[in-house]
C-alpha positions in Angstrom: -6.9 15.5 6.4 -10.2 13.6 5.8 -9.8 10.2 4.2 -12.9 8.3 3.3 -13.3 4.6 4.2 -12.8 3.4 0.6 -9.7 5.5 0.2 -8.3 4.2 3.4 -9.0 0.6 2.3 -7.2 1.2 -1.0 -4.2 2.8 0.8 -4.1 -0.2 3.2 -4.1 -2.6 0.2 -1.3 -0.7 -1.5 0.8 -0.8 1.7 0.0 -4.5 2.2 1.0 -5.2 -1.4 4.2 -3.2 -1.2 5.1 -5.1 2.0 4.9 -8.5 0.2 8.0 -7.5 -1.8 11.4 -8.7 -0.6 12.6 -5.1 0.1 9.4 -4.5 2.1 10.5 -7.0 4.7 14.1 -5.9 5.1 17.4 -7.0 3.7 17.4 -10.6 2.4 13.7 -11.2 3.1 11.8 -13.5 0.6 9.0 -12.4 -1.6 5.7 -13.4 0.0 3.7 -13.0 -3.2 5.0 -16.1 -5.0 2.0 -18.2 -5.9 -1.7 -18.1 -6.5 -2.5 -19.1 -2.9 -0.5 -16.1 -1.6 -2.4 -13.8 -4.1 -5.7 -15.3 -3.0 -4.8 -14.7 0.6 -3.9 -11.1 -0.2 -7.2 -10.6 -2.0 -9.2 -12.0 0.9 -7.1 -10.1 3.6 -7.8 -6.8 1.8 -11.4 -7.6 0.9 -10.8 -6.8 -2.7 -14.2 -7.0 -4.3 -15.3 -8.2 -7.7 -12.4 -10.6 -8.2 -13.1 -13.7 -10.2 -10.9 -16.8 -10.5 -7.2 -16.0 -10.3 -4.6 -17.3 -12.8 -0.9 -17.2 -13.2 -1.2 -14.1 -15.4 -2.9 -12.3 -12.4 0.1 -13.1 -10.2 2.6 -11.6 -12.6 0.3 -8.5 -13.3 -0.1 -7.8 -9.6 3.6 -8.1 -9.0 4.1 -5.6 -11.8 1.6 -3.2 -10.2 3.5 -3.6 -6.9 6.7 -2.4 -8.6 4.8 0.6 -10.0 3.5 1.5 -6.5 7.0 1.2 -5.1 8.2 3.7 -7.7 5.5 6.1 -6.5 6.6 5.7 -2.9 10.2 6.3 -4.0 9.4 9.3 -6.2 11.6 12.3 -5.4 8.9 14.9 -6.0 5.2 15.4 -6.6 5.6 15.8 -10.4 7.4 12.5 -10.7 4.8 10.8 -8.5 2.0 12.4 -10.5 3.4 11.2 -13.8 3.8 7.6 -12.5 0.2 7.7 -11.0 -1.3 9.1 -14.2 0.3 6.3 -16.2 -0.7 3.6 -13.7 -4.3 4.7 -13.5 -4.6 5.2 -17.3 -3.2 1.7 -17.9 -5.9 0.3 -15.6 -8.7 1.6 -17.8 -10.5 3.4 -15.0 -14.2 3.7 -15.0 -15.4 5.6 -11.9 -18.7 4.2 -10.5 -20.7 4.9 -7.4 -21.5 1.7 -5.4 -22.8 0.7 -2.0 -21.9 -3.0 -1.4 -21.1 -5.3 1.5 -22.7 -2.9 4.1 -20.6 0.1 3.1 -22.2 3.4 2.3 -21.8 5.0 -1.1 -18.3 5.2 -2.4 -16.4 5.3 -5.7 -14.8 2.3 -7.4 -12.4 3.4 -10.1 -11.9 0.0 -11.8 -13.9 -1.1 -14.8 -16.6 -3.8 -14.3 -14.9 -7.2 -14.8 -11.4 -5.7 -14.4 -8.5 -8.0 -13.5 -7.3 -7.9 -9.9 -4.2 -6.0 -11.0 -6.3 -3.4 -12.8 -8.6 -3.2 -9.8 -5.6 -2.5 -7.5 -4.0 -0.1 -9.9 -7.1 1.9 -10.4 -8.3 2.1 -6.8 -4.9 2.2 -5.2 -3.6 4.7 -7.8 -6.5 7.0 -7.2 -6.0 6.8 -3.4 -2.4 7.8 -3.8 -3.4 10.5 -6.3 -5.6 12.0 -3.6 -2.6 12.3 -1.3 -0.6 14.1 -4.0 -3.5 16.4 -4.8 -3.9 17.3 -1.1 -0.1 18.1 -0.9 0.4 15.1 1.5 2.7 12.9 -0.6 5.3 13.0 2.3 2.9 10.7 4.2 4.1 7.9 2.0 6.9 6.5 4.1 9.2 3.5 4.9 9.9 2.3 8.4 12.9 3.9 10.0 13.9 0.8 11.9 17.3 -0.3 10.6 16.2 -3.8 9.9 12.8 -3.0 8.4 11.8 -1.3 5.2 8.0 -1.8 5.4 6.0 0.8 3.6 3.3 2.7 5.4 1.1 5.8 5.0 1.5 8.1 8.0 -2.0 9.2 8.8 -1.1 10.7 12.2 -2.3 14.2 12.7 1.1 15.8 12.9 2.8 13.5 10.4 5.2 12.2 13.0 5.0 8.4 12.6 8.4 6.9 12.0 7.8 3.1 12.2 5.6 0.8 10.3 4.1 -0.5 13.5 4.7 1.2 16.8 4.0 -2.1 18.6 6.8 -3.9 17.0 9.5 -1.8 15.3 8.9 1.3 17.5 8.7 -0.6 20.8 11.7 -2.7 19.9 13.9 0.3 19.2 12.6 2.2 22.2 13.4 -0.7 24.5 16.8 -1.1 22.9 17.6 2.6 23.5 16.3 2.4 27.1 18.5 -0.6 27.8 21.5 1.1 26.2 20.9 4.2 28.4 20.6 2.0 31.5 23.9 0.1 30.7 25.6 3.5 30.1 24.3 4.9 33.4 25.3 1.7 35.3 28.7 1.3 33.7 
């Protein structure tokens, strides 16, 4: 599956946004998108372009978009995911435009000029997720299988075998625990 740079960036932003939610961090974890400073940090961390001054309305709107992305990840079938994505992208007032900014080659932005950060995320992130549905790859939208982690991720591995949000943390931790359990069992 070929994913362009801008689509990958949009998917990464969707995953990062989802993982700011309490359920993205595991049971009982706090929401990490609680104030304008956290939203500004999110915008900078994800290089979200064309974002003006942020206000409290932006925070509420981005959190709403986050909930809508979570419903796409949780959709039971392609038709449900497609309906949710169609509504999300339409509500963002998409206006596809070719652009080549910040040292990147030509790519498409789907948000309208002057769009709010929430509409920007909904349009670009919604279209990136829509490309996965169109390609028959919606099953790549996953949640970490570690028992104490529910982080979202997009499995872009060749054989769709990724099980953990980050193999260096969740994957290694579980593999080490399984190894130690086998060693205890063999020794005991």
